[in-house]
OpenMM code with the backbone's topology and positions (N, CA, C; nanometers):
from openmm import Vec3, app, unit

residues = "MET THR ALA LEU LEU ARG ARG LEU PRO GLY ARG GLU ASN ASP ARG ASP GLU ARG GLY PHE THR LEU ILE GLU LEU LEU VAL VAL VAL VAL ILE ILE GLY VAL LEU ILE ALA ILE ALA VAL PRO LEU TYR SER ASN TYR LYS LYS GLY ALA ALA ASN THR SER ALA SER SER ASP VAL ARG GLY ALA ILE SER ALA VAL GLU GLN PHE TYR THR ALA ASN GLY ASN THR TYR PRO LYS THR LYS VAL GLY ASP LYS SER GLN ASN VAL THR LEU GLU PRO GLU THR GLY THR GLY THR ASN GLY THR ILE THR VAL SER GLU GLY ASN THR ILE SER PHE LYS ASN ASN GLY SER SER TYR LEU ILE CYS GLY GLN ASN THR ASP GLY GLY THR VAL TYR PHE TYR ASN SER ALA SER SER LYS SER VAL SER LYS SER SER GLN THR THR LEU ALA ALA CYS ILE THR SER GLY ASN".split()
positions = [
    Vec3(16.6181, 8.6436, 13.8347),
    Vec3(16.5408, 8.5597, 13.7477),
    Vec3(16.4025, 8.6207, 13.7210),
    Vec3(16.3404, 8.6760, 13.8270),
    Vec3(16.2089, 8.7375, 13.8118),
    Vec3(16.2168, 8.8567, 13.7185),
    Vec3(16.3222, 8.9337, 13.7288),
    Vec3(16.3394, 9.0492, 13.6409),
    Vec3(16.3533, 9.0046, 13.4968),
    Vec3(16.4196, 8.8947, 13.4729),
    Vec3(16.4366, 8.8423, 13.3379),
    Vec3(16.3021, 8.7970, 13.2803),
    Vec3(16.2213, 8.7294, 13.3602),
    Vec3(16.0904, 8.6829, 13.3143),
    Vec3(15.9971, 8.7992, 13.2810),
    Vec3(16.0078, 8.9075, 13.3560),
    Vec3(15.9231, 9.0239, 13.3286),
    Vec3(15.9591, 9.0913, 13.1976),
    Vec3(16.0828, 9.0770, 13.1544),
    Vec3(16.1263, 9.1423, 13.0314),
    Vec3(16.0982, 9.0585, 12.9072),
    Vec3(16.0567, 8.9335, 12.9223),
    Vec3(16.0314, 8.8484, 12.8067),
    Vec3(15.9099, 8.9008, 12.7297),
    Vec3(15.9154, 8.8895, 12.5936),
    Vec3(15.8013, 8.9362, 12.5138),
    Vec3(15.6773, 8.8510, 12.5411),
    Vec3(15.5577, 8.9138, 12.5423),
    Vec3(15.4335, 8.8427, 12.5667),
    Vec3(15.4067, 8.8189, 12.7142),
    Vec3(15.4993, 8.8532, 12.7975),
    Vec3(15.4818, 8.8321, 12.9413),
    Vec3(15.4641, 8.9697, 13.0045),
    Vec3(15.3485, 8.9909, 13.0662),
    Vec3(15.3240, 9.1227, 13.1244),
    Vec3(15.3328, 9.1148, 13.2754),
    Vec3(15.3433, 9.2278, 13.3346),
    Vec3(15.3510, 9.2380, 13.4795),
    Vec3(15.2176, 9.1915, 13.5399),
    Vec3(15.2201, 9.1192, 13.6504),
    Vec3(15.0992, 9.0697, 13.7146),
    Vec3(15.0033, 9.1822, 13.7508),
    Vec3(15.0569, 9.2984, 13.7809),
    Vec3(14.9702, 9.4106, 13.8169),
    Vec3(14.8920, 9.4626, 13.6966),
    Vec3(14.9380, 9.4355, 13.5750),
    Vec3(14.8674, 9.4805, 13.4553),
    Vec3(14.7594, 9.3817, 13.4113),
    Vec3(14.7505, 9.2660, 13.4701),
    Vec3(14.6540, 9.1638, 13.4308),
    Vec3(14.5306, 9.1688, 13.5195),
    Vec3(14.4666, 9.2836, 13.5210),
    Vec3(14.3461, 9.2986, 13.6013),
    Vec3(14.2238, 9.2944, 13.5109),
    Vec3(14.1053, 9.2616, 13.5693),
    Vec3(13.9790, 9.2614, 13.4959),
    Vec3(13.9151, 9.3986, 13.5000),
    Vec3(13.7872, 9.4031, 13.4677),
    Vec3(13.7125, 9.5282, 13.4718),
    Vec3(13.6757, 9.5603, 13.6159),
    Vec3(13.6670, 9.6869, 13.6452),
    Vec3(13.6236, 9.7272, 13.7788),
    Vec3(13.4711, 9.7222, 13.7852),
    Vec3(13.4182, 9.7233, 13.9032),
    Vec3(13.2737, 9.7204, 13.9227),
    Vec3(13.2079, 9.8435, 13.8604),
    Vec3(13.2712, 9.9570, 13.8686),
    Vec3(13.2173, 10.0814, 13.8109),
    Vec3(13.2082, 10.0687, 13.6591),
    Vec3(13.3101, 10.0135, 13.5960),
    Vec3(13.3077, 9.9965, 13.4507),
    Vec3(13.1937, 9.9034, 13.4084),
    Vec3(13.1736, 9.7965, 13.4803),
    Vec3(13.0649, 9.7040, 13.4499),
    Vec3(12.9286, 9.7700, 13.4702),
    Vec3(12.9138, 9.8490, 13.5747),
    Vec3(12.7877, 9.9193, 13.5989),
    Vec3(12.7577, 10.0204, 13.4888),
    Vec3(12.8591, 10.0888, 13.4408),
    Vec3(12.8394, 10.1857, 13.3322),
    Vec3(12.7902, 10.1141, 13.2071),
    Vec3(12.8470, 9.9995, 13.1757),
    Vec3(12.8035, 9.9233, 13.0581),
    Vec3(12.6589, 9.8770, 13.0746),
    Vec3(12.6217, 9.8304, 13.1915),
    Vec3(12.4847, 9.7853, 13.2167),
    Vec3(12.3875, 9.9020, 13.2034),
    Vec3(12.4225, 10.0188, 13.2531),
    Vec3(12.3355, 10.1371, 13.2423),
    Vec3(12.3179, 10.1769, 13.0957),
    Vec3(12.4237, 10.1732, 13.0181),
    Vec3(12.4153, 10.2094, 12.8760),
    Vec3(12.3238, 10.1121, 12.8026),
    Vec3(12.3369, 9.9834, 12.8298),
    Vec3(12.2496, 9.8841, 12.7664),
    Vec3(12.1050, 9.9072, 12.8088),
    Vec3(12.0818, 9.9386, 12.9344),
    Vec3(11.9463, 9.9669, 12.9827),
    Vec3(11.8838, 10.0865, 12.9126),
    Vec3(11.9601, 10.1914, 12.8902),
    Vec3(11.9090, 10.3107, 12.8211),
    Vec3(11.8741, 10.2765, 12.6765),
    Vec3(11.9591, 10.1995, 12.6101),
    Vec3(11.9314, 10.1604, 12.4717),
    Vec3(11.8047, 10.0763, 12.4618),
    Vec3(11.7834, 9.9860, 12.5559),
    Vec3(11.6620, 9.9037, 12.5566),
    Vec3(11.5394, 9.9899, 12.5839),
    Vec3(11.5520, 10.0855, 12.6751),
    Vec3(11.4400, 10.1740, 12.7069),
    Vec3(11.3974, 10.2565, 12.5860),
    Vec3(11.4890, 10.2849, 12.4966),
    Vec3(11.4563, 10.3583, 12.3736),
    Vec3(11.3976, 10.2641, 12.2689),
    Vec3(11.4521, 10.1439, 12.2569),
    Vec3(11.4144, 10.0525, 12.1498),
    Vec3(11.2767, 9.9886, 12.1697),
    Vec3(11.2395, 9.9555, 12.2910),
    Vec3(11.1139, 9.8832, 12.3136),
    Vec3(10.9909, 9.9648, 12.2716),
    Vec3(10.9777, 10.0915, 12.3092),
    Vec3(10.8605, 10.1680, 12.2624),
    Vec3(10.8580, 10.1859, 12.1105),
    Vec3(10.9744, 10.2027, 12.0491),
    Vec3(10.9777, 10.2152, 11.9034),
    Vec3(10.9285, 10.0874, 11.8374),
    Vec3(10.9735, 9.9738, 11.8872),
    Vec3(10.9295, 9.8454, 11.8332),
    Vec3(10.7792, 9.8291, 11.8500),
    Vec3(10.7271, 9.8673, 11.9646),
    Vec3(10.5839, 9.8574, 11.9905),
    Vec3(10.5035, 9.9421, 11.8924),
    Vec3(10.5518, 10.0623, 11.8637),
    Vec3(10.4832, 10.1489, 11.7672),
    Vec3(10.4876, 10.0910, 11.6264),
    Vec3(10.6002, 10.0327, 11.5873),
    Vec3(10.6109, 9.9708, 11.4548),
    Vec3(10.5146, 9.8534, 11.4432),
    Vec3(10.5053, 9.7753, 11.5494),
    Vec3(10.4162, 9.6597, 11.5496),
    Vec3(10.2701, 9.7029, 11.5386),
    Vec3(10.2332, 9.8084, 11.6115),
    Vec3(10.0966, 9.8602, 11.6061),
    Vec3(10.0646, 9.9147, 11.4666),
    Vec3(10.1604, 9.9851, 11.4075),
    Vec3(10.1407, 10.0370, 11.2719),
    Vec3(10.1227, 9.9262, 11.1695),
    Vec3(10.1984, 9.8177, 11.1836),
    Vec3(10.1851, 9.7038, 11.0926),
    Vec3(10.0485, 9.6378, 11.1075),
    Vec3(9.9994, 9.6289, 11.2299),
    Vec3(9.8672, 9.5702, 11.2536),
    Vec3(9.7577, 9.6558, 11.1897),
    Vec3(9.7690, 9.7870, 11.2006),
    Vec3(9.6711, 9.8765, 11.1380),
    Vec3(9.6762, 9.8660, 10.9860),
    Vec3(9.7946, 9.8564, 10.9307),
    Vec3(9.8094, 9.8426, 10.7854),
    Vec3(9.7467, 9.7123, 10.7377),
    Vec3(9.7620, 9.6074, 10.8163),
    Vec3(9.7023, 9.4779, 10.7824),
    Vec3(9.5503, 9.4879, 10.7779),
    Vec3(9.4900, 9.5553, 10.8743),
    Vec3(9.3439, 9.5717, 10.8773),
    Vec3(9.2966, 9.6534, 10.7579),
    Vec3(9.3679, 9.7607, 10.7264),
    Vec3(9.3329, 9.8446, 10.6117),
    Vec3(9.3424, 9.7642, 10.4814),
    Vec3(9.4446, 9.6821, 10.4704),
    Vec3(9.4628, 9.5985, 10.3521),
    Vec3(9.3508, 9.4961, 10.3381),
    Vec3(9.3075, 9.4379, 10.4494),
    Vec3(9.1974, 9.3420, 10.4437),
    Vec3(9.0671, 9.4083, 10.3986),
    Vec3(9.0439, 9.5329, 10.4387),
    Vec3(8.9236, 9.6044, 10.3930),
    Vec3(8.9323, 9.6266, 10.2419),
    Vec3(9.0503, 9.6618, 10.1908),
    Vec3(9.0674, 9.6780, 10.0457),
    Vec3(9.0406, 9.5469, 9.9720),
    Vec3(9.0903, 9.4363, 10.0287),
    Vec3(9.0642, 9.3055, 9.9681),
    Vec3(8.9174, 9.2686, 9.9729),
    Vec3(8.8487, 9.3100, 10.0786),
    Vec3(8.7057, 9.2822, 10.0908),
    Vec3(8.6256, 9.3546, 9.9833),
    Vec3(8.6682, 9.4729, 9.9464),
    Vec3(8.5989, 9.5480, 9.8404),
    Vec3(8.6004, 9.4665, 9.7115),
    Vec3(8.7157, 9.4122, 9.6777),
    Vec3(8.7270, 9.3302, 9.5562),
    Vec3(8.6379, 9.2068, 9.5639),
    Vec3(8.6360, 9.1404, 9.6802),
    Vec3(8.5537, 9.0201, 9.6966),
    Vec3(8.4046, 9.0527, 9.6820),
    Vec3(8.3617, 9.1649, 9.7389),
    Vec3(8.2199, 9.2038, 9.7303),
    Vec3(8.1837, 9.2397, 9.5862),
    Vec3(8.2708, 9.3096, 9.5186),
    Vec3(8.2429, 9.3469, 9.3791),
    Vec3(8.2392, 9.2240, 9.2883),
    Vec3(8.3247, 9.1256, 9.3134),
    Vec3(8.3196, 9.0000, 9.2370),
    Vec3(8.1888, 8.9270, 9.2644),
    Vec3(8.1465, 8.9252, 9.3911),
    Vec3(8.0193, 8.8635, 9.4274),
    Vec3(7.9049, 8.9347, 9.3548),
    Vec3(7.9078, 9.0666, 9.3554),
    Vec3(7.8039, 9.1489, 9.2917),
    Vec3(7.7897, 9.1125, 9.1439),
    Vec3(7.9014, 9.0996, 9.0762),
    Vec3(7.9008, 9.0667, 8.9331),
    Vec3(7.8512, 8.9239, 8.9091),
    Vec3(7.8937, 8.8301, 8.9937),
    Vec3(7.8576, 8.6891, 8.9743),
    Vec3(7.7132, 8.6582, 9.0127),
    Vec3(7.6487, 8.7462, 9.0853),
    Vec3(7.5133, 8.7188, 9.1349),
    Vec3(7.4094, 8.8181, 9.0850),
    Vec3(7.4164, 8.8521, 8.9596),
    Vec3(7.3127, 8.9356, 8.8978),
    Vec3(7.3006, 9.0736, 8.9577),
    Vec3(7.4116, 9.1373, 8.9863),
    Vec3(7.4150, 9.2733, 9.0384),
    Vec3(7.3375, 9.2897, 9.1691),
    Vec3(7.3557, 9.1942, 9.2602),
    Vec3(7.3006, 9.2055, 9.3948),
    Vec3(7.4139, 9.1851, 9.4956),
    Vec3(7.4064, 9.2607, 9.6031),
    Vec3(7.5081, 9.2498, 9.7078),
    Vec3(7.4733, 9.1352, 9.8033),
    Vec3(7.5721, 9.0799, 9.8705),
    Vec3(7.5442, 8.9709, 9.9652),
    Vec3(7.4742, 9.0231, 10.0901),
    Vec3(7.4219, 8.9294, 10.1698),
    Vec3(7.3560, 8.9719, 10.2932),
    Vec3(7.4600, 9.0115, 10.3980),
    Vec3(7.4149, 9.0896, 10.4931),
    Vec3(7.5011, 9.1432, 10.5988),
    Vec3(7.5672, 9.0297, 10.6768),
    Vec3(7.6968, 9.0459, 10.7043),
    Vec3(7.7728, 8.9462, 10.7798),
    Vec3(7.8607, 9.0158, 10.8821),
    Vec3(7.8533, 8.9701, 11.0064),
    Vec3(7.9426, 9.0182, 11.1117),
    Vec3(8.0536, 8.9151, 11.1244),
    Vec3(8.1771, 8.9581, 11.1075),
    Vec3(8.2896, 8.8659, 11.1065),
    Vec3(8.3394, 8.8301, 11.2455),
    Vec3(8.4160, 8.7232, 11.2497),
    Vec3(8.4843, 8.6799, 11.3715),
    Vec3(8.6338, 8.7003, 11.3527),
    Vec3(8.7033, 8.7188, 11.4623),
    Vec3(8.8469, 8.7432, 11.4579),
    Vec3(8.9194, 8.6293, 11.3859),
    Vec3(9.0033, 8.6666, 11.2903),
    Vec3(9.0918, 8.5761, 11.2162),
    Vec3(9.0172, 8.4689, 11.1375),
    Vec3(8.8894, 8.4913, 11.1038),
    Vec3(8.8152, 8.3951, 11.0234),
    Vec3(8.7652, 8.4623, 10.8961),
    Vec3(8.7807, 8.3915, 10.7847),
    Vec3(8.7311, 8.4434, 10.6580),
    Vec3(8.5797, 8.4626, 10.6645),
    Vec3(8.5298, 8.5614, 10.5907),
    Vec3(8.3871, 8.5920, 10.5888),
    Vec3(8.3279, 8.5344, 10.4607),
    Vec3(8.2269, 8.4485, 10.4758),
    Vec3(8.1594, 8.3901, 10.3597),
    Vec3(8.0443, 8.4812, 10.3191),
    Vec3(8.0472, 8.5261, 10.1946),
    Vec3(7.9422, 8.6123, 10.1412),
    Vec3(7.8340, 8.5234, 10.0803),
    Vec3(7.7088, 8.5438, 10.1219),
    Vec3(7.5976, 8.4612, 10.0752),
    Vec3(7.4915, 8.5497, 10.0117),
    Vec3(7.4253, 8.4993, 9.9081),
    Vec3(7.3185, 8.5771, 9.8435),
    Vec3(7.2013, 8.6006, 9.9379),
    Vec3(7.1342, 8.7129, 9.9212),
    Vec3(7.0152, 8.7445, 10.0015),
    Vec3(6.9042, 8.6428, 9.9775),
    Vec3(6.8918, 8.5954, 9.8547),
    Vec3(6.7815, 8.5059, 9.8183),
    Vec3(6.8080, 8.3606, 9.8520),
    Vec3(6.9305, 8.3244, 9.8796),
    Vec3(6.9625, 8.1853, 9.9093),
    Vec3(7.0123, 8.1090, 9.7879),
    Vec3(6.9955, 8.1657, 9.6698),
    Vec3(7.0476, 8.1005, 9.5490),
    Vec3(7.1506, 8.1908, 9.4852),
    Vec3(7.2545, 8.1311, 9.4355),
    Vec3(7.3619, 8.2071, 9.3720),
    Vec3(7.4967, 8.1550, 9.4167),
    Vec3(7.5975, 8.2265, 9.3785),
    Vec3(7.7341, 8.1864, 9.4082),
    Vec3(7.7829, 8.2558, 9.5349),
    Vec3(7.8410, 8.1792, 9.6256),
    Vec3(7.8991, 8.2372, 9.7469),
    Vec3(8.0335, 8.3008, 9.7135),
    Vec3(8.0738, 8.3928, 9.7965),
    Vec3(8.2055, 8.4550, 9.7853),
    Vec3(8.2752, 8.4507, 9.9201),
    Vec3(8.4014, 8.4868, 9.9205),
    Vec3(8.4774, 8.4836, 10.0454),
    Vec3(8.5635, 8.6073, 10.0590),
    Vec3(8.5571, 8.6691, 10.1759),
    Vec3(8.6493, 8.7770, 10.2118),
    Vec3(8.7605, 8.7127, 10.2932),
    Vec3(8.8830, 8.7220, 10.2439),
    Vec3(8.9968, 8.6652, 10.3151),
    Vec3(9.0391, 8.7603, 10.4258),
    Vec3(9.0550, 8.7048, 10.5463),
    Vec3(9.0877, 8.7858, 10.6641),
    Vec3(9.2218, 8.7400, 10.7202),
    Vec3(9.3119, 8.8337, 10.7422),
    Vec3(9.4442, 8.8031, 10.7970),
    Vec3(9.4364, 8.7742, 10.9464),
    Vec3(9.5419, 8.7138, 10.9980),
    Vec3(9.5515, 8.6799, 11.1408),
    Vec3(9.5351, 8.8044, 11.2279),
    Vec3(9.4452, 8.7978, 11.3258),
    Vec3(9.4253, 8.9077, 11.4196),
    Vec3(9.3247, 9.0128, 11.3731),
    Vec3(9.2794, 9.0038, 11.2490),
    Vec3(9.1847, 9.1015, 11.1954),
    Vec3(9.0421, 9.0494, 11.2039),
    Vec3(8.9472, 9.1436, 11.2044),
    Vec3(8.8050, 9.1121, 11.1957),
    Vec3(8.7448, 9.2036, 11.0900),
    Vec3(8.6661, 9.1453, 10.9998),
    Vec3(8.6010, 9.2218, 10.8929),
    Vec3(8.4509, 9.1974, 10.9019),
    Vec3(8.3713, 9.3036, 10.8920),
    Vec3(8.2258, 9.2921, 10.8885),
    Vec3(8.1733, 9.3627, 10.7643),
    Vec3(8.0638, 9.3097, 10.7100),
    Vec3(8.0026, 9.3615, 10.5880),
    Vec3(7.8559, 9.3924, 10.6153),
    Vec3(7.8094, 9.5085, 10.5674),
    Vec3(7.6685, 9.5458, 10.5839),
    Vec3(7.6104, 9.5833, 10.4479),
    Vec3(7.5022, 9.5163, 10.4120),
    Vec3(7.4307, 9.5447, 10.2878),
    Vec3(7.3317, 9.6573, 10.3148),
    Vec3(7.3439, 9.7667, 10.2391),
    Vec3(7.2527, 9.8806, 10.2530),
    Vec3(7.1569, 9.8902, 10.1342),
    Vec3(7.1347, 9.7800, 10.0665),
    Vec3(7.0464, 9.7815, 9.9496),
    Vec3(7.1243, 9.8095, 9.8231),
    Vec3(7.1330, 9.9367, 9.7866),
    Vec3(7.2047, 9.9738, 9.6638),
    Vec3(7.3516, 10.0076, 9.6899),
    Vec3(7.3943, 9.9976, 9.8128),
    Vec3(7.5341, 10.0219, 9.8486),
    Vec3(7.5718, 9.9286, 9.9633),
    Vec3(7.6948, 9.9375, 10.0073),
    Vec3(7.7400, 9.8510, 10.1168),
    Vec3(7.8453, 9.9221, 10.1998),
    Vec3(7.8680, 9.8652, 10.3182),
    Vec3(7.9672, 9.9177, 10.4118),
    Vec3(8.0546, 9.8022, 10.4586),
    Vec3(8.1847, 9.8233, 10.4586),
    Vec3(8.2792, 9.7251, 10.5109),
    Vec3(8.3601, 9.7926, 10.6203),
    Vec3(8.3672, 9.7281, 10.7370),
    Vec3(8.4493, 9.7767, 10.8473),
    Vec3(8.5489, 9.6686, 10.8864),
    Vec3(8.6697, 9.7097, 10.9197),
    Vec3(8.7723, 9.6148, 10.9607),
    Vec3(8.8576, 9.6710, 11.0720),
    Vec3(8.9079, 9.5791, 11.1558),
    Vec3(8.9903, 9.6206, 11.2692),
    Vec3(9.0864, 9.5085, 11.3046),
    Vec3(9.2070, 9.5459, 11.3486),
    Vec3(9.3025, 9.4511, 11.4044),
    Vec3(9.3031, 9.4708, 11.5542),
    Vec3(9.3021, 9.3626, 11.6291),
    Vec3(9.2959, 9.3737, 11.7745),
    Vec3(9.4200, 9.4403, 11.8325),
    Vec3(9.5354, 9.4244, 11.7673),
    Vec3(9.6575, 9.4865, 11.8170),
    Vec3(9.6640, 9.6353, 11.7838),
    Vec3(9.6187, 9.6705, 11.6636),
    Vec3(9.6289, 9.8091, 11.6205),
    Vec3(9.5239, 9.8990, 11.6812),
    Vec3(9.4021, 9.8477, 11.6949),
    Vec3(9.2957, 9.9231, 11.7586),
    Vec3(9.2190, 10.0165, 11.6677),
    Vec3(9.2763, 10.0632, 11.5588),
    Vec3(9.2082, 10.1561, 11.4690),
    Vec3(9.1085, 10.0805, 11.3824),
    Vec3(8.9901, 10.1380, 11.3636),
    Vec3(8.8869, 10.0790, 11.2785),
    Vec3(8.8936, 10.1483, 11.1425),
    Vec3(8.8923, 10.0682, 11.0357),
    Vec3(8.8920, 10.1200, 10.8985),
    Vec3(8.7599, 10.0844, 10.8334),
    Vec3(8.7120, 10.1721, 10.7432),
    Vec3(8.5838, 10.1454, 10.6786),
    Vec3(8.5873, 10.1872, 10.5327),
    Vec3(8.4940, 10.1299, 10.4588),
    Vec3(8.4694, 10.1691, 10.3204),
    Vec3(8.3186, 10.1705, 10.3014),
    Vec3(8.2645, 10.2848, 10.2597),
    Vec3(8.1222, 10.2990, 10.2310),
    Vec3(8.1091, 10.3213, 10.0813),
    Vec3(8.0500, 10.2250, 10.0109),
    Vec3(8.0438, 10.2332, 9.8647),
    Vec3(7.9592, 10.3499, 9.8150),
    Vec3(7.8701, 10.4012, 9.8991),
    Vec3(7.7848, 10.5135, 9.8580),
    Vec3(7.8589, 10.6460, 9.8622),
    Vec3(7.9547, 10.6611, 9.9518),
    Vec3(8.0167, 10.7922, 9.9685),
    Vec3(8.1690, 10.7925, 9.9635),
    Vec3(8.2329, 10.6785, 9.9808),
    Vec3(8.3786, 10.6759, 9.9880),
    Vec3(8.4402, 10.6374, 9.8552),
    Vec3(8.5564, 10.6934, 9.8324),
    Vec3(8.6343, 10.6539, 9.7162),
    Vec3(8.7537, 10.5689, 9.7585),
    Vec3(8.7822, 10.5674, 9.8888),
    Vec3(8.8941, 10.4886, 9.9400),
    Vec3(8.8668, 10.4456, 10.0841),
    Vec3(8.9525, 10.3579, 10.1326),
    Vec3(8.9418, 10.3109, 10.2708),
    Vec3(8.9877, 10.4234, 10.3630),
    Vec3(8.9115, 10.4483, 10.4693),
    Vec3(8.9417, 10.5572, 10.5627),
    Vec3(8.9390, 10.5076, 10.7060),
    Vec3(9.0003, 10.5870, 10.7941),
    Vec3(8.9908, 10.5575, 10.9368),
    Vec3(8.8535, 10.5980, 10.9851),
    Vec3(8.7957, 10.5139, 11.0694),
    Vec3(8.6635, 10.5418, 11.1233),
    Vec3(8.6755, 10.6296, 11.2472),
    Vec3(8.5716, 10.7065, 11.2720),
    Vec3(8.5667, 10.7851, 11.3949),
    Vec3(8.5232, 10.6968, 11.5121),
    Vec3(8.4759, 10.5770, 11.4812),
    Vec3(8.4310, 10.4829, 11.5840),
    Vec3(8.5501, 10.4055, 11.6406),
    Vec3(8.5348, 10.3559, 11.7625),
    Vec3(8.6440, 10.2814, 11.8257),
    Vec3(8.6208, 10.1312, 11.8249),
    Vec3(8.4995, 10.0894, 11.7876),
    Vec3(8.4713, 9.9460, 11.7809),
    Vec3(8.4124, 9.9116, 11.6444),
    Vec3(8.4266, 9.7858, 11.6071),
    Vec3(8.3746, 9.7382, 11.4797),
    Vec3(8.2216, 9.7446, 11.4765),
    Vec3(8.1560, 9.7091, 11.5859),
    Vec3(8.0096, 9.7122, 11.5920),
    Vec3(7.9566, 9.8545, 11.5751),
    Vec3(8.0221, 9.9512, 11.6367),
    Vec3(7.9795, 10.0909, 11.6230),
    Vec3(8.0017, 10.1403, 11.4815),
    Vec3(8.1064, 10.0939, 11.4168),
    Vec3(8.1334, 10.1332, 11.2773),
    Vec3(8.0212, 10.0836, 11.1861),
    Vec3(7.9854, 9.9577, 11.2002),
    Vec3(7.8799, 9.8993, 11.1154),
    Vec3(7.7467, 9.9678, 11.1413),
    Vec3(7.7174, 10.0002, 11.2661),
    Vec3(7.5895, 10.0632, 11.3012),
    Vec3(7.5818, 10.2070, 11.2507),
    Vec3(7.6907, 10.2827, 11.2676),
    Vec3(7.6882, 10.4253, 11.2325),
    Vec3(7.7141, 10.4514, 11.0848),
    Vec3(7.7799, 10.3604, 11.0191),
    Vec3(7.8084, 10.3816, 10.8766),
    Vec3(7.9429, 10.4452, 10.8514),
    Vec3(8.0231, 10.4616, 10.9560),
    Vec3(8.1612, 10.5098, 10.9359),
    Vec3(8.2436, 10.4690, 11.0512),
] * unit.nanometer
topology = app.Topology()
chain = topology.addChain("A")
for resn in residues:
    res = topology.addResidue(resn, chain)
    for name in ("N", "CA", "C"):
        topology.addAtom(name, app.Element.getBySymbol(name[0]), res)
């Protein structure tokens, strides 16, 4: 009778119904560990790059806001403003009268503006990315990476 049951279709020998061995499971766990070890640093680098791009983009947006302020306020630049993390920067006239402007700041970014009289300097940084970006209206044609490592040093040195 047992021999007959073993020959029935869909019925396999009990010895063939085994699970995975411990070695096979360990090999799978090691392979998953290696894949994670490769993926995590790559993800971290992508995230840091996105944060730096966000800071650079906010500096570009600040240029437009300052130029709009300049036009709306009789060709005068706003007074110097040191920004706070993740807070928009309100541009105010030096004289106290005129139209205010706003520099929109993305989450995690800080933007500072310095009035140099006939020109201006904008510095921006994302806390995650770490790179400081600047725009100097007297000498720059585009947003550049600063040689400084902090926003305060960028505003003080002019790059």
